[in-house]
C-alpha positions in Angstrom: -187.6 130.0 -46.2 -189.0 126.7 -45.4 -185.6 124.7 -45.1 -184.5 127.3 -42.8 -187.5 127.1 -40.6 -187.1 123.5 -40.4 -183.4 123.4 -39.4 -184.0 125.6 -36.4 -187.1 123.8 -35.4 -185.2 120.5 -35.9 -182.2 122.0 -34.0 -184.4 123.1 -31.0 -186.0 119.1 -31.1 -182.6 117.9 -30.5 -181.9 120.6 -28.2 -185.0 119.3 -26.1 -184.6 115.5 -26.4 -181.0 116.2 -24.9 -182.3 117.9 -21.9 -184.7 115.1 -21.1 -182.0 112.6 -21.6 -179.9 114.4 -19.1 -182.8 115.3 -16.6 -183.8 111.1 -16.7 -179.4 110.6 -16.4 -179.3 112.4 -13.8 -182.9 111.6 -12.0 -181.5 107.7 -12.5 -177.9 108.5 -10.7 -179.4 109.9 -7.4 -181.7 106.4 -7.6 -178.7 104.8 -8.0 -177.2 106.7 -5.3 -179.8 106.8 -2.6 -180.1 102.9 -3.1 -176.6 102.7 -2.1 -176.8 104.7 0.5 -179.8 102.8 2.1 -177.5 99.1 1.4 -174.4 101.3 3.2 -176.5 102.2 6.3 -178.0 98.5 6.4 -174.6 97.4 6.5 -173.5 94.8 9.4 -177.0 94.8 10.7 -179.2 91.4 10.4 -181.8 92.8 7.9 -178.8 94.0 5.5 -177.5 90.6 5.5 -180.7 89.1 5.0 -181.4 91.5 2.3 -177.9 91.0 0.7 -178.1 87.4 0.9 -181.8 86.8 -0.8 -180.8 89.5 -3.6 -177.7 87.5 -4.5 -179.6 84.4 -4.2 -177.5 82.5 -1.7 -179.2 80.1 0.6 -178.8 80.6 3.9 -180.6 79.3 8.1 -181.3 81.3 10.4 -181.0 80.4 14.2 -182.0 82.7 17.0 -181.0 81.3 20.6 -183.7 82.1 23.3 -181.9 82.4 25.9 -179.5 85.5 24.6 -181.9 86.3 21.6 -178.7 86.2 19.5 -179.5 85.3 15.9 -177.2 83.2 13.5 -177.2 83.1 9.6 -175.5 80.2 8.3 -174.3 80.0 4.8 -174.2 76.2 4.7 -170.1 74.8 4.1 -169.0 78.5 4.5 -169.7 80.4 7.4 -172.0 81.9 10.4 -172.2 85.3 10.8 -173.9 86.5 14.5 -175.9 89.3 15.4 -177.2 90.6 18.8 -180.9 90.5 19.9 -180.8 94.5 18.6 -179.2 93.0 15.3 -175.9 94.5 15.1 -172.9 92.2 13.7 -171.0 90.6 16.4 -168.9 88.5 14.5 -168.4 85.7 12.0 -166.8 82.6 12.1 -166.9 78.9 10.2 -170.5 77.1 9.6 -172.0 76.0 12.8 -174.0 72.6 13.1 -177.1 72.8 14.8 -179.2 70.0 15.6 -182.6 69.5 14.2 -182.2 72.6 12.1 
């Protein structure tokens, strides 16, 4: 009799552990989806580019044109990304050298 009761309790405990693990996996999946959605919303923006470069540890320089308010992010010897004053992506091209920068 004790063995049967013990087996039942073990089964219930395994069921509880399974449900807890499933809940944790669903929560983790929701967090990943939310994080990805935030990154996708920021795609094509100056803020998104900064976050991505910082996340990846890629060194960059940022320059702002005082006349137009346009921003340029330059990854040395690779590429320059141009953004308007509102932070929306405009264009990309070869790295730009700035005097005194």
